[in-house]
Steps between C-alpha positions, in 0.01 A plus 500: 500500500680354802534125546643303789863409435423128523258540206762661275715263296867550424440551126269797580783672690799384295730773361308780670603765749271566798477780753463348848256690721478444877145550629441527875135461590420634846216292639232564760562311824136386514388414146845457338391704196728776365502840666755627251781383278839633398675417173870540433704398196795305635692367199491376143556136412554313174355153448746360245498132586349234721742585784368858517143370509578242771679765708189717479283210616731440797507868599121518468465264798618780730192711416131468582401516133672560165319616188624564148361754254624375162350799316698752706801273571467546874532254788320591823630363831224531760571501872257566783556718803284545808576856615257481794234707324138403439208614286258715703214271390687199637534667840125563501423137407739369764361726773142393412593133547650562846 
């Protein structure tokens, strides 16, 4: 089960190795809900001490959202992208309002 990084305490991550996964969610220009998402494993990190944990918290600020799956030892870095695409239903809703 994934939890927001800010909800995970150091002692839950201490002395564990995590796979860091970058997730790019491509959002609809109208409703801002995901059209698609891409996941890519980018590196492996070890949380050995408080410095490693603090560094992770600092790096997390550069992303839209960070979640940790303690069961799978994975850290998900979420970023949003607006590729200029929209859901067909959103186009219909928008054109009805015009």
